[in-house]
Backbone as a ProteinNet text record, in pm:
[ID]
protein_1_A
[PRIMARY]
XXXXXXXXXXXXXXXXXXXXXXXXXXXXXXXXXXXXXXXXXXXXXXXXXXXXXXXXXXXXXXXXXXXXXXXXXXXXXXXXXXXXXXXXXXXXXXXXXXXXXXXXXXXXXXXXXXXXXXXXXXXXXXXXXXXXXXXXXXXXXXXXXXXXXXXXXXXXXXXXXXXXXXXXXXXXXXXXXXXXXXXXXXXXXXXXXXXXXXXXXXXXXXXXXXXXXXXXXXXXXXXXXXXXXXXXXXXXXXXXXXXXXXXXXXXXXXXXXXXXX
[TERTIARY]
-957.4	-1064.4	-1158.2	-1288.5	-1386.8	-1417.1	-1461.3	-1498.9	-1644.4	-1722.6	-1864	-1901.6	-2020.4	-2068.8	-2215.1	-2248.7	-2386.5	-2422.3	-2531.7	-2577.2	-2716.4	-2730.7	-2849.1	-2925.1	-3058.4	-3139.3	-3266.1	-3378.9	-3504.9	-3498.2	-3419.8	-3413.6	-3352.7	-3268.7	-3211.6	-3317.2	-3385.4	-3482.9	-3605.7	-3637.5	-3753.7	-3721.1	-3592.9	-3552.2	-3535.6	-3554	-3534.3	-3388.7	-3300.3	-3156.7	-3100.1	-3004.5	-2937.1	-2807.2	-2787.1	-2664.6	-2542.1	-2443.8	-2315	-2202.6	-2231.1	-2124.1	-2073.5	-2166.3	-2124.9	-2015.3	-2036.6	-1929.3	-1802.2	-1815	-1694.8	-1614.2	-1680.7	-1607.6	-1539.7	-1609.6	-1548.1	-1422.2	-1430.6	-1314.5	-1200	-1230.9	-1126.9	-1058	-1136.1	-1078.1	-991.6	-1042.6	-968.7	-833.7	-829.5	-703.8	-600.7	-646.7	-557.4	-543.7	-590.2	-578.7	-671.8	-785.3	-883.7	-1015.5	-1104.3	-1233	-1344.7	-1460.4	-1579.7	-1643.1	-1678.3	-1737.3	-1889.5	-1946.1	-2091.7	-2136	-2261.8	-2320.2	-2467.6	-2517.5	-2658.9	-2711.4	-2835.5	-2906.4	-3015	-3034	-3135.2	-3190.7	-3319.5	-3382.7	-3361.6	-3422.9	-3410.2	-3509.1	-3488.8	-3576.4	-3491.9	-3502.7	-3410.3	-3399.6	-3511.3	-3505.2	-3431.9	-3460.9	-3393.4	-3244.9	-3213.4	-3074.1	-2996.3	-3057.4	-2991.4	-2965.8	-3064.5	-3047.4	-2934.3	-2927.8	-2820.8	-2685.2	-2673.6	-2545	-2504.7	-2599	-2563.7	-2498.1	-2553	-2495	-2357.1	-2343.7	-2215.5	-2107	-2142	-2043	-1997.8	-2090.3	-2055.9	-1970.9	-1972.9	-1900.9	-1750.1	-1703.4	-1560.4	-1508.1	-1597.6	-1556.7	-1520.8	-1447.8	-1429.7	-1554.7	-1620.9	-1748.4	-1747.8	-1788.3	-1805.6	-1955.3	-2000.4	-2141.9	-2160.5	-2250.9	-2277.1	-2416.2	-2423.7	-2551.5	-2604.7	-2692.3	-2766.6	-2692.9	-2583.8	-2509.6	-2524.7	-2628.2	-2654.9	-2731.1	-2800.2	-2869	-3018	-3074.5	-3216.9	-3289.9	-3422.9	-3496.7	-3485.2	-3452.8	-3441.5	-3299	-3209.3	-3071.5	-3059.5	-3058.9	-3063.7	-2935.3	-2836.8	-2722.1	-2640.9	-2616	-2534.6	-2601.3	-2731.3	-2802.1	-2812.5	-2832.4	-2842.9	-2712	-2599.5	-2469.8	-2451.1	-2490.5	-2479.7	-2568.7	-2692.6	-2784.7	-2735	-2678.5	-2629.2	-2516.7	-2439.1	-2325.6	-2359.4	-2478	-2513.5	-2430.7	-2393.5	-2310.4	-2382.3	-2347.1	-2412.1	-2350.8	-2428.4	-2373.4	-2315.6	-2197.7	-2135.1	-2085.4	-2080.2	-2029.1	-1877.6	-1825.1	-1680.6	-1616.7	-1521.6	-1465.4	-1406.5	-1326.5	-1266.4	-1371.6	-1467.9	-1576.6	-1653.7	-1679.7	-1746.5	-1663.6	-1534	-1446.2	-1445.1	-1446.3	-1446.9	-1573.3	-1687.4	-1813.3	-1816	-1771	-1769	-1674	-1563.2	-1472.1	-1540.2	-1613.7	-1684	-1790.8	-1864.8	-1967.5	-1903.4	-1790.6	-1720.7	-1674.4	-1619.4	-1573.1	-1688.7	-1802.7	-1918.6	-1966.4	-1961.2	-1998.1	-1904.6	-1775.5	-1677.1	-1697.2	-1727.4	-1750.5	-1872.6	-1972.8	-2095.4	-2085.6	-1978.4	-1963.3	-2050.8	-2093.4	-2179.7	-2115	-2089.2	-2029.3	-2117	-2055.1	-2130.3	-2165.3	-2288.3	-2332.3	-2330.4	-2227.4	-2212.1	-2317.8	-2388.3	-2487.8	-2630.6	-2647.3	-2783.3	-2842.7	-2975.2	-3037.3	-2995.3	-2988.9	-2954.6	-2809.6	-2720.8	-2580.3	-2556.5	-2629.2	-2620.9	-2674.2	-2779	-2833.8	-2733.1	-2654.3	-2554	-2453	-2433.8	-2337.5	-2380	-2506	-2548.6	-2467.1	-2414.7	-2333.6	-2198.1	-2166.9	-2044	-2075.6	-2199.1	-2234.9	-2212.7	-2111.7	-2073.7	-2077.3	-2071.4	-2065.1	-1945.4	-1966.4	-1858.1	-1734.7	-1620.7	-1495.6	-1466.4	-1555.5	-1533.9	-1419.1	-1356.7	-1253.8	-1309.4	-1248.2	-1295.1	-1237.9	-1318.7	-1273.3	-1274.1	-1159.3	-1156.4	-1232.3	-1300.5	-1378.3	-1311.5	-1240	-1166.8	-1256.5	-1382.7	-1472.3	-1522.3	-1573.8	-1629.4	-1595.4	-1500.4	-1448.1	-1544.1	-1667.4	-1762.2	-1734.4	-1674.9	-1615.9	-1719.7	-1676.9	-1745.2	-1685.1	-1725	-1670.5	-1644.2	-1551.5	-1510.5	-1519.6	-1575.1	-1581.6	-1583.4	-1494.6	-1486.6	-1482.4	-1393.8	-1369.4	-1492.6	-1583	-1694.1	-1668.5	-1686.8	-1651.7	-1775.2	-1823.9	-1949.4	-1921.1	-1969.2	-1942.6	-2073.5	-2074.9	-2197.7	-2236.1	-2357.9	-2404	-2358.6	-2302.3	-2259.2	-2125	-2118.6	-1992.6	-1875	-1900.6	-1790.6	-1721.8	-1794.8	-1736.8	-1688.3	-1775.3	-1750.7	-1639.1	-1623.3	-1523.2	-1380.8	-1343.2	-1209	-1193.1	-1300.7	-1294.1	-1265.5	-1331.1	-1307.6	-1165.8	-1119	-981	-881.9	-910.1	-823.9	-823	-938.9	-945.7	-862.1	-880.5	-806.4	-656.1	-612.5	-469.3	-405.6	-483.3	-429.5	-427.7	-534.5	-550.5	-526.4	-534.7	-531.7	-430	-330.9	-228.8	-156.8	-149	-80	-155.4	-281.3	-359.6	-354.6	-300.2	-304.1	-224.1	-284	-216.6	-151	-213.9	-159	-204.4	-316.4	-369.9	-360.6	-265.9	-254.1	-385.3	-422.9	-553	-541.5	-602.2	-606.3	-744.7	-782.1	-913.5	-900.1	-961.2	-960.2	-1102.8	-1142.4	-1279.5	-1285.1	-1394	-1421.4	-1571.9	-1611.5	-1753	-1781.4	-1876.8	-1918.3	-2051.4	-2059.2	-2176.8	-2271.1	-2400.6	-2506.3	-2489.3	-2454.6	-2435.7	-2519.1	-2590.5	-2673.9	-2586.3	-2625.7	-2549.1	-2546.2	-2654.8	-2660.6	-2553.9	-2513.9	-2409.1	-2273.1	-2256.3	-2128.5	-2118	-2230.3	-2229	-2136.9	-2137.9	-2044.5	-1898.3	-1864.2	-1727.1	-1696.5	-1789.2	-1768.2	-1748.4	-1831.4	-1820.9	-1686.7	-1646.8	-1519.8	-1400.4	-1401.6	-1288.2	-1275.4	-1386.3	-1378.6	-1331.9	-1366.7	-1320.3	-1171.1	-1126.7	-986.9	-892.5	-944.5	-862.6	-929.8	-903	-976.9	-952.3	-849.2	-819.9	-879.5	-971.4	-1035.4	-1187.1	-1254.5	-1399	-1427.8	-1529.1	-1574.7	-1699.5	-1710.3	-1829.1	-1890.9	-2022	-2097.7	-2201.3	-2195.3	-2286.4	-2358	-2476.9	-2548.3	-2604.8	-2615.1	-2677.6	-2765.9	-2889.5	-2979.4	-2946.6	-2856.1	-2817.1	-2916.4	-2883.9	-2971.4	-2945.9	-2988.9	-2974.7	-2829.6	-2739.3	-2598.3	-2514.2	-2568.9	-2489.7	-2562.3	-2491.2	-2549.6	-2566.6	-2653.6	-2670.1	-2537.3	-2495.9	-2366	-2362	-2256.7	-2229.1	-2086.9	-2071.3	-1936.2	-1895	-1796	-1750.9	-1606.2	-1575.9	-1439.8	-1401.8	-1277.9	-1224.1	-1152.3	-1150.6	-1078.8	-1027	-912.2	-853.9	-702.1	-641	-495.3	-438.4	-339.1	-296.9	-257.7	-176.5	-130.5	-248.1	-333.6	-448.2	-547.2	-564.2	-655.5	-608.2	-477.7	-424.2	-442.8	-414.5	-428.7	-574.4	-664	-806.2	-859.6	-811.7	-858.4	-811.3	-688.9	-639.6	-723.9	-757.3	-839.7	-980.5	-1030.8	-1163.2	-1165.1	-1063.2	-1057.5	-1047.5	-967.1	-953.3	-1086.5	-1160.1	-1289.9	-1389.4	-1386	-1474.7	-1439	-1309.1	-1266.9	-1321.9	-1318.1	-1370.5	-1520.6	-1591.5	-1735.2	-1766	-1661.9	-1676.3	-1762.2	-1746.2	-1818.8	-1744.7	-1819.9	-1759.6	-1736.5	-1617	-1589.3	-1478.6	-1474.9	-1366.9	-1316.6	-1186.9	-1127.9	-1141.6	-1172.2	-1184.2	-1085.7
2226.4	2271.1	2154.6	2175.2	2069.4	2051.5	1931.8	1898.5	1853.8	1915.5	1883.6	1834.7	1775.5	1715.6	1752.8	1800.6	1830.4	1746.5	1672.4	1587.6	1634.7	1672	1743.1	1658.7	1655.1	1591	1528.7	1561.5	1497.8	1347.1	1302.6	1159.8	1080.4	1147.1	1080.8	1072.5	1183.5	1187.8	1102	1084.2	1002.5	853.8	820.6	681.7	629.2	715.2	669.4	635.5	707.1	678.3	659.9	571.9	549.7	628.4	706.1	786.4	696.8	725.3	655.1	746.5	875.5	971.3	967.5	951.8	955.9	853	723.3	627.4	651.5	698.6	721.5	838.2	945.3	1059.2	1019.8	945.9	898.2	817.8	731.8	650.7	737.9	834.4	920.8	1000.1	1048.9	1125.8	1036.7	918.1	827.1	790.6	770.9	737.4	848.4	968.6	1084.2	1132.5	1052.5	1088.6	1200.8	1213.3	1316.6	1251.9	1332.3	1280.4	1375.4	1317.9	1396.6	1439.2	1568	1620.4	1624.5	1646.5	1653.1	1628.9	1592	1571.1	1608.4	1665	1700.4	1662.3	1617	1588.7	1693.9	1738.7	1840	1815.5	1842.7	1825	1944.4	1936.6	2043.3	2155.7	2216.9	2322.8	2447.5	2548.4	2662.5	2730.3	2760.9	2834.8	2755.6	2626.8	2543	2529.4	2520	2506.9	2634.6	2749.2	2877.3	2887.7	2852	2860.2	2769.9	2649.8	2556.9	2612.1	2666	2718.5	2843.4	2924.5	3039.9	2992.4	2888	2834.6	2776.2	2702.1	2636.3	2735.2	2837.3	2940.2	3012.5	3036.2	3106.3	3021.1	2889	2799.6	2805.6	2842.4	2838.1	2698.2	2599.7	2461.8	2439.9	2333	2280.7	2198.9	2229.8	2164.8	2112.1	1986.4	1925.6	1910.5	1960.6	1957.2	1878.6	1781.9	1694.9	1722.1	1749.4	1754.7	1893.8	1900.6	2022.7	2129	2094.7	2197.9	2181.5	2109.4	2094.9	2214.8	2194.6	2305.6	2279.5	2187.4	2160.2	2240.6	2252.8	2338.3	2298.7	2172.8	2129.7	2141.4	2202.9	2223.2	2364.9	2374.1	2504.2	2540.5	2451.7	2471.3	2594.6	2619.5	2735.8	2865.9	2878.8	3000.7	3011.1	2898.5	2900.5	2944.8	2899.2	2941.6	3091.4	3141.6	3285.8	3363.9	3318.2	3388.1	3383.5	3270.7	3258.9	3356.7	3387.8	3480	3623.4	3643.2	3776.6	3821.6	3727.7	3756.3	3711.4	3768.4	3728.3	3602.3	3538	3433.4	3499	3454.7	3507.3	3390.1	3411.5	3307.9	3304.1	3190.1	3174.8	3149.4	3231.1	3215.2	3077.9	3025.9	2894.6	2784.1	2801.9	2706	2700.2	2817.7	2824.4	2753.7	2782.7	2721.1	2569.7	2520.3	2375.5	2311.5	2376.4	2321.5	2322.9	2431.9	2438.9	2335.2	2311.5	2207.1	2071	2046	1918.4	1905	2011.9	2008.4	1977.9	2042.8	2020.5	1876	1820.7	1682.4	1584.6	1613	1525.9	1527.9	1646.4	1655.8	1575.8	1585.8	1510.2	1360.1	1318.1	1175.5	1124.8	1212.1	1173.8	1197.3	1260.8	1290.9	1404.5	1490	1603.9	1730.3	1831	1954.5	2017.9	2059.2	2118	2263.1	2299.6	2438.5	2499	2573	2628.2	2733	2781.8	2886.5	2835.3	2703.1	2648.5	2670.9	2678.9	2704.9	2604.6	2476.2	2376.9	2390.2	2425.8	2441.4	2571.2	2673.8	2796.9	2772.4	2689.9	2658.9	2581.7	2496.6	2419.4	2510.7	2630.1	2722	2764.4	2740.6	2770.5	2692.1	2577.6	2496	2559.8	2670.7	2745.5	2878.3	2897.7	3016.7	2986.3	3051.4	3024.6	3153.8	3137	3252.2	3340.6	3469.1	3562.3	3534.3	3516.9	3489.4	3342.9	3255.1	3111.1	3060.6	2953.7	2884.2	2751.3	2700	2575.4	2453.2	2348.5	2215.7	2130	2085	2010.4	1879	1849.3	1726.4	1638.2	1534	1452.8	1367.2	1354.1	1267	1333.9	1458.8	1523.9	1673.2	1717.9	1854.9	1961.6	1925.1	2024.8	2042.6	2154.8	2175.5	2195.3	2164	2210.5	2343.5	2394.4	2523.3	2526.6	2614	2628.8	2774.9	2798	2933.4	2924.7	2998.9	3007.2	2869.1	2786	2651.7	2562.7	2594.2	2506.7	2455.5	2326	2262.4	2192.5	2243.9	2198.9	2111.3	1987.3	1890.6	1824	1755.7	1687.5	1573.3	1524.4	1410.9	1276.7	1272.3	1145.7	1103	988	944.6	937.1	893.4	877.3	1010.8	1120.4	1253.8	1310.9	1302.7	1378.3	1322.7	1190.7	1136.2	1174.5	1164.7	1213.9	1364.2	1438.2	1582.7	1613.4	1539.8	1560.7	1518.5	1408.7	1367.2	1473.3	1533.2	1640.7	1758.2	1795.6	1906.2	1874.5	1755.6	1718.3	1720	1658.7	1644.7	1775.5	1863	1990	2097.9	2102.9	2215	2179.8	2053.2	2020.9	1913.9	1892.1	1792.1	1825.1	1954.2	1994.5	1949.9	1910.6	1863.9	1712.4	1641.4	1495.8	1443.2	1349.6	1275.1	1367	1481.2	1575.9	1548.9	1481.1	1452.9	1302.3	1257.3	1113.7	1058.8	943.4	887.6	737	685.2	540.4	501.8	380.3	330.8	186.8	156.6	22.2	-12.8	-138.1	-177.2	-322.9	-355.9	-493	-515.2	-640.4	-677.4	-727.8	-664.9	-705.5	-778.9	-901.7	-985.2	-983.1	-980.4	-998.8	-905.9	-780.9	-681.8	-558.6	-507.9	-389.1	-266	-182.7	-62.3	31.2	32.6	119.6	83.5	-43.7	-86.1	-32.4	-8.7	37.5	190	258.5	405	476.7	442.8	511.3	495.9	378	355.6	447.1	459.4	544	689.6	736.2	875.3	897.9	802.1	816.7	820.5	735.4	732.6	863.1	919.6	1045.7	1159.9	1154.3	1257.4	1241.6	1118.4	1091.4	1111.9	1086.5	1096.9	1194.6	1323.7	1425.4	1424.3	1352.6	1351.6	1231.2	1160.6	1046.2	1059.8	982.1	964.6	817.4	790.7	652.9	632.3	518	490.9	358.1	350.3	231.8	204.2	83.1	46.2	-83.3	-72.3	-192.9	-271.4	-402.1	-489	-588.9	-607	-702.7	-845.9	-861	-993.3	-1053.5	-1172.4	-1243.8	-1393.4	-1470	-1615.8	-1659.5	-1579.2	-1616.4	-1541.4	-1432	-1345.5	-1319.8	-1333.5	-1304.4	-1154.3	-1119.9	-979.3	-925.6	-807.6	-755.2	-603.5	-544.7	-402.6	-390.2	-321	-285.9	-162.1	-177.7	-72.2	-38.7	89.4	123.6	265.8	298.1	432.6	473.5	603.5	655.2	793.4	826.1	957.3	951.5	1038.4	1048.1	911.1	859.2	720.1	679.7	760.5	720.9	715.5	818.1	817.4	708.3	681.5	575.8	439.9	414.9	287.7	273.9	382.1	377.8	361.3	433.3	423.2	283.6	224.4	91.1	-12.8	1.6	-89.7	-77.2	46.4	67.7	13.6	25.1	-29.4	-180.7	-248.7	-393.4	-433.9	-359.3	-390.7	-374.1	-269.5	-246.1	-356.9	-401.8	-510.6	-640.5	-661.9	-779.6	-772.9	-654	-636.8	-665.9	-626.1	-651.5	-796.3	-871.8	-1009.9	-1018.2	-917.7	-913.9	-998	-1066	-1144	-1052.3	-1056.3	-970.9	-1033.1	-987.9	-1025.5	-899.6	-887.4	-772.9	-790.2	-681.7	-687.6	-590.9
1373.6	1284.8	1255.9	1274.8	1255	1106.5	1072.4	935	934.5	846.1	836.6	698.7	690.9	567.5	548.5	427.9	392.1	269.8	280.6	170.6	131.1	4.5	-42.5	-143.2	-129.4	-231.7	-178	-239.7	-202.6	-221.1	-320.7	-349.8	-234.4	-153.5	-35.5	74.6	99.2	208.1	178.3	51.2	15.1	11.2	11.4	3.9	-137.1	-238	-376.1	-403.3	-338.3	-349	-208.7	-196.8	-68.7	-68	36	45.1	54.3	-28.9	-22.8	23.7	33.3	59.6	203.6	298.8	439.3	469.7	442.5	475.7	396.2	271.7	191.1	246	286.4	341.7	472.4	556.7	681.4	650	549.1	510.5	460.4	372.5	318	428.6	522.7	633.1	722	753.5	841.1	780.5	649.3	582.3	597.2	627.7	640.2	784	876.7	1017.5	1058.4	988.3	1017.3	1057.6	1118.6	1162.8	1123.5	1092.9	1065.1	1196.6	1206.3	1329.4	1325.2	1207.3	1197.1	1053.5	1038.1	905.9	911.2	802.3	792.4	653.9	653.4	528.8	510.8	387.7	360.3	220.7	203.5	73.9	-16.8	-133.3	-233.6	-201.5	-87	-38.2	-14.9	-102.1	-97	39.1	104.2	230.5	337.7	346	445.8	414	287	245.7	274.8	248.9	280.1	429.7	510.3	656.4	703.6	647.9	685.8	646.4	526.2	481.2	558.1	598.8	682.7	811.9	871.6	994.7	969.7	860.5	837.4	797.1	719.6	687.4	814.3	906.6	1030.2	1122.9	1104.5	1195.9	1179.5	1059.7	1033.3	1006.3	995.1	971.3	824.1	799.5	664.6	633.4	521.6	491.7	348.6	333.9	202.4	176.1	61.2	26.4	-102.4	-98.7	-214	-270	-400	-468.2	-494.3	-593.7	-621.2	-698.5	-769.6	-842.9	-994.1	-1036.6	-1178.9	-1233.7	-1344.6	-1411.8	-1428.7	-1350.3	-1356.9	-1249.3	-1261.2	-1167	-1020.1	-992.3	-852.7	-798.8	-873.9	-828	-770.4	-637.4	-570.6	-496.2	-496.8	-408.5	-442.8	-569.4	-608.1	-563.6	-591.6	-551.9	-400.1	-332.9	-186.8	-122.7	-177.9	-123.9	-143	-259.2	-284.4	-188.6	-170.1	-80.8	63.9	104.2	242	269.9	167.3	183.4	142.2	86.5	39.3	-78.5	-164.4	-280.5	-407.5	-522.1	-646.2	-705.3	-791.9	-877.4	-1001.9	-1044.2	-1165.5	-1248.5	-1378	-1467.7	-1457.9	-1415.7	-1398	-1534.4	-1577.4	-1712.4	-1738.7	-1646.2	-1668.8	-1660.2	-1569.9	-1563.1	-1693.6	-1751.8	-1882.1	-1988.6	-1992.9	-2092.8	-2078.2	-1953.7	-1930.9	-1988.4	-1964.3	-2013.9	-2166.1	-2224.4	-2371.1	-2430.3	-2363.8	-2410.2	-2405.4	-2297.9	-2284.6	-2392.5	-2419.7	-2524.3	-2659.4	-2687.7	-2814.4	-2825.7	-2718.5	-2719.3	-2741	-2680	-2696.5	-2841.7	-2903.9	-3044.7	-3133.1	-3102.7	-3181.2	-3164.6	-3043.3	-3019	-3095.6	-3108.5	-3179.1	-3328.8	-3373.4	-3515	-3562.3	-3468.8	-3501	-3445.6	-3528.1	-3476.4	-3369.1	-3259.1	-3149.5	-3178.6	-3147.1	-3158.3	-3018	-2987.7	-2853.1	-2820.3	-2921.8	-2899.6	-2904.9	-2910.4	-2906.4	-2767.6	-2756.5	-2625.5	-2517.8	-2554.9	-2452.6	-2406.9	-2498.4	-2459.9	-2384.1	-2415.3	-2335.3	-2194.7	-2186.7	-2054.1	-1969.7	-2033	-1959.1	-1889.2	-1939.5	-1878.1	-1738	-1702.2	-1565.4	-1464.1	-1506.4	-1415.7	-1387.1	-1454.3	-1425	-1356.5	-1314	-1236.7	-1089	-1033.5	-896.1	-814.1	-683.7	-593.5	-631.7	-633.3	-668.1	-581.6	-647	-575.9	-554.7	-599.6	-579.9	-666.5	-620	-696.6	-747	-851.1	-910.8	-840.3	-836.7	-795.8	-921.1	-969.4	-1095.4	-1088.4	-1195.2	-1207.2	-1312.9	-1272.5	-1370.1	-1458.2	-1420.7	-1496.8	-1624.4	-1611.6	-1730.3	-1741.5	-1659.7	-1666.4	-1611.5	-1574.3	-1523.7	-1375	-1341.8	-1209.6	-1100.1	-977.7	-859.6	-819.5	-701.8	-660.7	-510.9	-475.1	-335.5	-295.8	-177.3	-124.3	28	91.1	237.9	303.4	254.3	306	301.5	209	173.8	32.6	14.3	-112.1	-167.7	-280.2	-337.9	-459.8	-454.4	-560.8	-601.3	-717.1	-761.1	-668.1	-688.4	-608.7	-660.5	-783.1	-841.8	-782.9	-716.3	-655.1	-751.7	-875.8	-971.2	-999.8	-981.1	-998.3	-865	-765.8	-642.9	-556	-550.9	-459.8	-500.2	-628.1	-663.8	-639.9	-652.6	-629.1	-482.1	-392	-249	-212.3	-267.9	-240.2	-288.7	-402.9	-454	-356.5	-304.5	-208.5	-85.6	-30	90.5	66.1	-41.8	-67.1	-111.9	-173.3	-221.9	-114.1	-34.6	58.4	205.4	240.2	383.5	420.7	336.4	369.3	499.5	532.4	656.1	780.9	765	879.7	898.1	800.6	805.2	924.3	995.8	1103.6	1205.9	1231.4	1327.4	1470.5	1485.3	1618.5	1642.7	1726.3	1753.6	1808.3	1762.8	1800.3	1815.1	1918.1	1939.7	1987.7	1958.4	2000.9	2048	2161.9	2218.9	2258.7	2238.3	2270.1	2312.8	2379.1	2419.3	2419	2423.5	2432.4	2573	2639.5	2773.6	2759.8	2811.9	2790.7	2910.4	2878.7	2978.5	3098.8	3072.5	3178.6	3146.3	3244.3	3221.7	3200.1	3103.7	3075.3	3195.5	3271.6	3389.3	3491.5	3495	3587.3	3544.7	3414.3	3360.7	3353.7	3364.7	3348.7	3447.1	3575.9	3666.8	3626.4	3577	3529.5	3411.8	3319.3	3202	3242.6	3333.6	3381.1	3449.6	3533.7	3606.9	3512.3	3409.4	3317.7	3240.1	3195.9	3122.3	3213.2	3340.3	3433.6	3462.8	3471.4	3506	3387.7	3268.6	3147.2	3050.6	3062.8	2986.7	2836.8	2790.6	2647.8	2575.1	2642.3	2577.7	2587.2	2503.9	2512.5	2533.6	2614.3	2634.6	2549.2	2483.5	2403.9	2444.1	2424	2462	2353.2	2294.7	2186.6	2224.8	2284.3	2327.2	2209	2224.5	2126.4	2199.7	2150.5	2214.9	2174.3	2077.1	2032.9	1934.3	1886.2	1793.2	1809.6	1711.8	1722.7	1731	1673.5	1672.8	1776.3	1831.7	1918.8	2049.2	2158.1	2289.2	2309.4	2401.4	2438.8	2492.7	2441.1	2481.6	2464.2	2515.4	2497.1	2445	2333.8	2289.4	2368.6	2452.3	2541.8	2507.9	2497	2459.8	2491.3	2456.6	2475.3	2347	2320.5	2204.4	2237	2176	2198.5	2199.5	2278.1	2286	2325.3	2251.5	2268.7	2410.3	2478.8	2611.5	2709.3	2705.4	2795.9	2758.7	2628.8	2586.4	2637.3	2630.2	2678.4	2828.7	2901.2	3047	3087.7	3018.9	3050.8	3019.7	2912.3	2876	2977.8	3025.3	3129.1	3254.9	3289.8	3408.4	3386.6	3264.9	3232.9	3252.6	3202.7	3217.1	3364.5	3440.1	3582.5	3654.8	3621.1	3684.4	3647.3	3523	3481.7	3553.1	3574.1	3650.3	3792.6	3851.3	3987.3	3991.6	3886	3877.7	3840.8	3807.6	3762.2	3635.9	3552	3424.5	3320.8	3238	3129.5	3009.3	2954.5	2838.7	2754.1	2627.7	2536.7	2467	2452.1	2384	2232.8	2165	2018.7	1953.8
[MASK]
+++++++++++++++++++++++++++++++++++++++++++++++++++++++++++++++++++++++++++++++++++++++++++++++++++++++++++++++++++++++++++++++++++++++++++++++++++++++++++++++++++++++++++++++++++++++++++++++++++++++++++++++++++++++++++++++++++++++++++++++++++++++++++++++++++++

């Protein structure tokens, strides 16, 4: 089963904020023997967001979505998820109770009794309006939950909230997938060699070892580093080891200079 990532927000696309979620999700997955298959960035544009979610719901993938689940006019994710599925938004009873509990606690902290029926506090309940049939994702930071529907997990854009929520989803719902696919990766640096000279070798290795992928990351170098290509293999451990040995032998035949990393 593939795992995808959706990161939502005009502030990301405009450069006002730098995305931190992509590397963190990759790290969380790697720690559990899982891999990210795809990622998409999208702004706060309802039609585009609905179209993206229609595709991702149809994929059957596990999808983590960050951002846009607040209660301000630019938060469209909850409605977009509902529209993509053709389902209504409904006020989740436990989600409502969580928000009211948080409002009450904030009042106590400030020494002012909370008015749960004030316009601003009633508006906050929009953050508990989720797609019909959705389940809650607990938020340990402030109790205002995210939601899950059809293996899509929608969390806030704030890392301090969202990262523990995603870890909870992984450990609660997908522990049976952890470390199920053995994986190994081997790489080396090839110096002062044209990538075109190495391409036939890469093609041959992938044909000979169908359970691995060959990767090539060229670098033009700088004042401290010579021009080189990071060349490697990744995939099923036995085939990866055999392919890497064959790669080194082929480079020796080409008299290419390289170092293993």
